[in-house]
C-alpha positions as CSV (number, residue, x, y, z in Angstrom):
1,M,-0.2,-0.1,0.2
2,L,1.2,3.4,-0.9
3,T,0.7,6.4,1.5
4,V,1.6,10.3,1.3
5,V,3.7,11.8,4.1
6,R,4.6,15.2,4.4
7,R,8.3,15.5,5.3
8,K,9.1,18.5,7.6
9,N,12.9,18.4,7.0
10,R,12.7,18.7,3.5
11,G,10.5,21.8,3.2
12,D,7.2,20.2,4.0
13,V,7.5,18.3,0.5
14,L,5.1,15.4,-0.3
15,T,6.7,11.9,-0.7
16,I,4.7,8.7,-1.8
17,S,6.3,5.6,-0.1
18,G,5.3,2.2,0.8
19,I,5.3,-1.5,-0.8
20,V,3.1,-2.7,-4.0
21,T,2.9,-6.5,-3.8
22,L,2.7,-7.6,-7.3
23,P,0.7,-10.5,-8.5
24,D,3.6,-13.1,-8.3
25,G,4.0,-12.3,-4.6
26,T,7.0,-10.0,-4.9
27,R,7.3,-6.6,-3.2
28,K,8.3,-3.7,-4.8
29,R,9.4,-0.8,-2.5
30,I,8.3,2.8,-3.4
31,Q,9.7,6.2,-2.4
32,R,9.4,9.1,-4.4
33,R,8.4,12.8,-4.4
34,A,5.1,13.5,-5.4
35,S,4.6,15.7,-8.5
36,T,2.2,18.0,-6.6
37,D,2.1,19.8,-3.3
38,D,-1.5,19.3,-3.1
39,W,-2.5,16.7,-0.3
40,H,-5.6,15.3,-2.1
41,L,-4.0,15.1,-5.7
42,A,-0.8,13.5,-4.1
43,N,-3.1,10.8,-2.7
44,E,-4.9,10.2,-6.1
45,E,-1.0,10.1,-7.7
46,A,-0.2,7.4,-5.0
47,S,-3.4,5.3,-5.9
48,V,-2.5,5.7,-9.9
49,L,1.1,4.8,-9.3
50,A,0.0,1.5,-7.5
51,T,-2.4,0.7,-10.1
52,R,0.3,1.2,-13.0
53,Y,2.9,-1.2,-11.2
54,L,0.1,-3.9,-11.1
55,K,-1.0,-3.4,-14.8
56,E,2.8,-3.4,-15.9
57,A,3.2,-6.8,-14.1
58,W,0.3,-8.1,-15.8
59,H,1.0,-6.3,-19.2
60,G,4.4,-5.2,-19.3
61,P,5.4,-1.6,-19.0
62,V,3.5,1.3,-20.7
63,K,5.4,2.9,-23.4
64,G,7.1,5.8,-21.7
65,S,6.9,4.7,-18.3
66,R,10.3,3.5,-17.9
67,R,12.3,5.8,-15.7
68,L,15.1,8.3,-17.2
69,G,17.7,6.8,-14.8
70,E,16.9,3.1,-16.3
71,A,17.4,4.5,-19.7
72,I,20.7,6.2,-18.9
73,V,21.9,2.9,-17.5
74,S,20.9,1.2,-20.7
75,Y,22.7,3.8,-22.6
76,L,25.9,3.4,-21.0
77,E,26.0,0.0,-20.9
78,A,25.1,-0.4,-24.5
79,K,28.6,0.3,-25.7
80,D,31.7,2.4,-24.4
81,R,31.3,5.9,-24.0
82,S,33.5,9.0,-23.9
83,E,34.7,10.2,-20.6
84,G,33.0,13.7,-21.2
85,T,29.8,12.0,-22.0
86,K,29.8,10.0,-19.0
87,Q,30.4,13.0,-16.7
88,R,27.7,15.0,-18.4
89,L,25.3,12.3,-17.4
90,R,26.4,11.9,-14.2
91,R,25.8,15.5,-13.6
92,I,22.4,15.0,-14.6
93,V,21.9,12.3,-12.6
94,E,23.1,14.2,-9.6
95,A,20.9,17.0,-10.3
96,L,18.1,14.6,-10.6
97,R,18.9,13.0,-7.1
98,A,19.2,16.2,-5.5
99,D,15.5,17.1,-6.4
100,E,14.1,14.7,-3.9
101,S,15.1,11.5,-5.9
102,F,13.2,12.9,-8.9
103,D,13.6,10.5,-11.7
104,P,10.9,11.3,-14.2
105,P,9.4,8.7,-16.7
106,L,10.8,8.8,-20.2
107,S,7.2,10.4,-21.2
108,Q,8.0,13.4,-19.1
109,V,11.5,14.0,-20.7
110,D,10.9,17.0,-22.6
111,Q,11.9,20.8,-22.8
112,D,10.4,21.5,-19.3
113,L,12.9,19.1,-17.8
114,V,15.6,20.8,-19.6
115,T,14.9,23.9,-18.3
116,R,14.7,22.4,-14.8
117,L,18.1,20.8,-15.2
118,R,19.5,24.0,-16.4
119,D,18.5,25.8,-13.4
120,Q,19.8,23.5,-11.2
121,M,22.9,22.6,-13.0
122,L,24.4,25.8,-14.5
123,R,25.3,29.1,-13.3
124,H,22.6,31.8,-13.8
125,N,22.0,33.0,-17.3
126,P,24.2,30.2,-19.1
127,A,25.3,30.3,-22.9
128,P,23.2,28.5,-25.1
129,A,25.9,26.4,-26.1
130,T,26.5,25.3,-22.5
131,V,23.1,24.3,-22.4
132,L,23.2,22.3,-25.7
133,R,26.4,20.8,-24.5
134,E,25.7,19.9,-20.9
135,I,22.2,18.9,-21.0
136,I,20.4,18.7,-24.4
137,V,23.0,16.6,-26.5
138,P,23.2,13.9,-23.6
139,L,19.6,13.7,-22.9
140,R,18.7,13.7,-26.7
141,A,21.3,10.6,-27.0
142,V,19.7,8.8,-24.1
143,V,16.2,9.1,-25.3
144,E,17.1,8.3,-29.1
145,H,18.7,4.9,-27.5
146,A,15.6,4.3,-25.5
147,A,13.2,4.9,-28.4
148,K,15.5,3.3,-31.2
149,K,17.3,0.3,-29.4
150,R,15.0,-0.5,-26.4
151,R,11.6,0.5,-27.9
152,W,10.9,1.8,-24.3
153,C,9.5,5.4,-25.6
154,D,8.5,7.8,-28.5
155,P,11.4,10.0,-29.7
156,V,11.6,13.4,-28.4
157,S,12.3,16.7,-30.0
158,F,14.3,19.3,-28.2
159,T,14.2,23.0,-28.9
160,V,18.2,23.6,-29.7
161,P,18.8,27.3,-28.5
162,E,20.4,29.7,-31.0
163,I,23.9,30.0,-30.7
164,V,25.5,33.1,-31.7
165,E,29.4,33.1,-32.4
166,G,30.9,35.5,-29.9
167,R,34.2,37.1,-30.4
168,T,37.3,34.9,-30.2
169,A,39.7,36.4,-28.2
170,F,43.5,35.3,-28.9
171,L,46.8,37.0,-28.3
172,L,49.4,38.2,-30.6
173,P,53.2,37.2,-30.2
174,D,54.3,40.3,-28.4
175,Q,51.2,40.3,-26.3
176,A,52.1,36.3,-25.5
177,E,55.4,37.5,-24.4
178,R,54.1,40.3,-22.0
179,L,51.7,37.8,-20.6
180,I,54.5,35.5,-19.7
181,E,56.8,38.1,-18.5
182,H,54.3,39.3,-16.0
183,S,53.4,35.9,-14.9
184,A,54.3,34.8,-11.3
185,D,57.5,32.5,-11.6
186,H,55.3,29.1,-11.0
187,L,53.1,30.0,-14.0
188,K,55.5,31.1,-16.6
189,P,55.9,27.5,-17.6
190,L,52.3,26.8,-17.6
191,V,51.4,29.7,-19.6
192,T,54.0,29.1,-22.0
193,F,53.1,25.6,-22.4
194,L,49.2,26.2,-22.9
195,I,50.3,29.2,-25.8
196,A,52.8,26.8,-27.7
197,T,50.7,23.7,-27.4
198,G,46.9,24.7,-27.3
199,C,46.3,22.0,-24.6
200,R,43.5,22.7,-22.0
201,L,44.2,23.2,-18.6
202,S,42.5,20.1,-17.5
203,E,45.1,18.2,-20.0
204,A,48.0,20.2,-18.7
205,F,47.2,19.4,-15.2
206,S,46.9,15.6,-16.2
207,L,50.5,15.5,-17.3
208,D,52.8,13.2,-15.4
209,W,56.5,13.1,-16.1
210,A,57.1,9.3,-16.1
211,E,54.3,8.4,-18.3
212,D,53.2,11.3,-20.5
213,V,56.5,13.4,-21.2
214,R,59.2,12.8,-23.8
215,L,61.3,16.0,-24.0
216,E,64.2,14.2,-26.1
217,D,61.1,13.4,-28.9
218,G,59.4,16.8,-28.3
219,I,56.3,15.0,-27.4
220,A,53.7,14.9,-24.8
221,I,50.7,12.5,-24.4
222,V,47.3,13.3,-23.2
223,W,45.6,10.2,-22.4
224,A,41.8,9.6,-23.5
225,D,40.5,10.2,-20.0
226,A,42.0,13.6,-20.0
227,T,40.7,15.0,-23.3
228,K,37.2,16.5,-24.1
229,S,36.7,14.2,-26.9
230,G,37.6,11.1,-25.0
231,T,40.5,9.9,-27.3
232,R,44.3,9.9,-27.0
233,R,46.2,12.7,-28.4
234,N,50.1,13.2,-29.0
235,V,50.9,16.9,-28.4
236,N,54.0,18.1,-30.4
237,L,55.9,20.2,-28.3
238,P,57.8,23.2,-30.0
239,P,61.0,24.1,-28.8
240,R,59.7,27.1,-26.6
241,A,57.5,24.4,-24.9
242,V,60.4,22.0,-24.3
243,S,62.6,24.9,-22.8
244,A,59.8,25.8,-20.4
245,L,59.5,22.3,-19.1
246,R,63.1,21.8,-19.1
247,G,63.1,24.8,-16.6
248,L,60.8,22.9,-14.0
249,E,63.1,21.8,-11.2
250,H,61.3,18.3,-10.5
251,R,61.0,15.3,-13.0
252,T,58.7,13.0,-11.1
253,G,54.9,13.1,-10.6
254,P,52.7,15.5,-12.0
255,V,54.4,18.2,-14.4
256,F,52.6,21.2,-13.4
257,R,52.2,22.3,-9.5
258,T,51.0,25.0,-7.3
259,P,53.5,27.3,-5.6
260,A,53.4,25.1,-2.8
261,G,54.6,22.0,-4.7
262,V,51.2,20.6,-4.8
263,P,49.5,19.1,-7.8
264,Y,46.5,20.9,-9.3
265,V,43.2,19.2,-8.7
266,T,42.2,17.2,-12.0
267,S,38.5,16.6,-10.9
268,R,36.3,18.2,-13.6
269,R,33.7,18.8,-10.8
270,R,36.4,21.3,-8.9
271,G,36.8,23.0,-12.4
272,F,40.1,24.1,-13.8
273,G,40.7,27.9,-14.5
274,G,39.7,28.9,-10.9
275,Q,42.8,27.1,-9.6
276,I,45.2,29.8,-11.1
277,K,42.5,32.4,-11.4
278,T,44.2,35.0,-8.8
279,G,47.8,34.6,-10.6
280,W,46.2,34.7,-14.0
281,N,44.2,37.8,-13.5
282,A,47.3,39.7,-12.0
283,A,49.5,38.9,-14.8
284,V,46.8,39.8,-17.4
285,R,46.4,43.3,-15.4
286,R,50.5,44.0,-15.0
287,A,50.8,43.2,-19.1
288,D,48.2,45.7,-19.9
289,L,45.9,43.2,-21.6
290,D,42.1,42.7,-22.0
291,P,40.8,42.0,-18.6
292,E,38.1,39.5,-20.0
293,L,41.2,37.3,-21.4
294,T,41.1,33.8,-19.7
295,P,43.4,30.7,-19.7
296,H,41.5,28.8,-22.5
297,D,42.2,31.9,-24.7
298,C,45.7,30.4,-24.7
299,R,44.2,27.6,-26.7
300,H,42.6,30.1,-29.4
301,T,45.9,31.5,-29.3
302,Y,47.7,28.4,-30.7
303,A,44.8,27.9,-33.1
304,S,45.2,31.2,-34.6
305,W,48.9,30.8,-34.9
306,H,48.9,27.4,-36.2
307,Y,46.3,28.3,-39.1
308,A,48.4,31.6,-39.7
309,V,51.7,29.6,-40.4
310,H,50.3,26.4,-41.9
311,K,46.8,27.4,-43.9
312,D,45.7,23.7,-43.0
313,P,42.7,23.3,-41.0
314,L,42.8,19.4,-41.0
315,W,46.1,19.5,-39.5
316,L,44.9,22.0,-36.9
317,M,41.7,19.9,-36.2
318,V,43.9,16.6,-35.7
319,E,46.8,18.3,-33.9
320,G,44.8,20.4,-31.4
321,G,42.1,17.7,-30.9
322,W,39.0,19.2,-32.2
323,S,36.3,17.0,-33.1
324,S,35.5,18.6,-36.5
325,L,36.5,20.9,-39.1
326,K,33.7,23.5,-38.5
327,L,35.3,24.1,-35.1
328,V,38.5,25.1,-36.4
329,E,37.0,27.4,-38.9
330,R,36.6,30.2,-36.6
331,Y,40.5,30.5,-36.3
332,A,41.0,31.1,-40.0
333,H,42.1,34.7,-40.9
334,L,42.3,36.0,-37.3
335,V,45.9,36.5,-37.7
336,G,47.6,37.8,-40.7
337,K,50.7,36.6,-42.5
338,E,52.6,39.7,-41.4
339,H,52.8,37.9,-37.8
340,V,54.1,34.7,-39.1
341,E,57.9,35.5,-38.5
342,A,57.1,36.6,-34.9
343,I,55.0,33.4,-34.3
344,N,57.9,31.3,-35.3
345,E,60.3,33.2,-33.2
346,F,58.2,32.8,-30.2
347,L,57.7,29.0,-30.7
348,G,61.5,28.9,-31.7
349,V,60.8,26.8,-34.9
350,T,61.7,27.5,-38.3
351,Y,59.7,26.1,-41.5
352,A,60.4,26.1,-44.9
């Protein structure tokens, strides 16, 4: 029997709980938040819920009645997914659990759920591209799997937010030199490395001397669990990057460390840029650069320089770890040919 209780310690929310005994004698324990704060409607919902479980025991689940959580598990078990996909789905599950164990049936996975998750998971007024990447894309993949592979529900169409391409911030060679010059001593090698290789902060923080760096070959390996795409990438180290790494005093453990010699946190749940925010902002201010500049703009700098020198978007896509040519198109023509000589001088390389 299912009953409705008001949980005082949870803001007076109504919870449906109890046990439903199925025709074969098995007992199914239920505990979930009611979808309403009205006492009478919540009791009606409890009766409908008990009836639904009994009908499903006789006739099988109604299409769309299986839960989103079950569909996520099925999607992850169907084939190996990238670390980025797993992490995004994990954050969605955590957001659902934080909402009084709310786990909607697939029939209720719609635009309203996207809005609800957006408000719970993301900062105020998130960029449309963030909503698309963090919520809509993983939800759409799960529902498509549930509809096409498992026949658990009907397909769902989400409204994709319009994404307006913003200004791509990058540095010219003389600005990059000023930024490095005005960085704190412990940040100089890191900033140099980011500009010269295009690595993300997460990728730089993941590097280990013994397993990932070969200075003699000019290569660093970023493993699949540290990349956004979930695929391993060999990073070519130009002479400027090699020199920066050789200047580090230690040769064991994580390559980049805090001023106290402690490794940076590599969990995505803790973020990356915030760990160098104070030192970064101070360097930007002292170098008299745009205060809106972020560590990720070092990656934009690398990409715009790479295209200016090589004029080869496919090479840039592969070497920088972008997933499509469309993503690297934004870097074409940002930096003119008049800067190529200074770029090569900064990197310490010579191209025929």
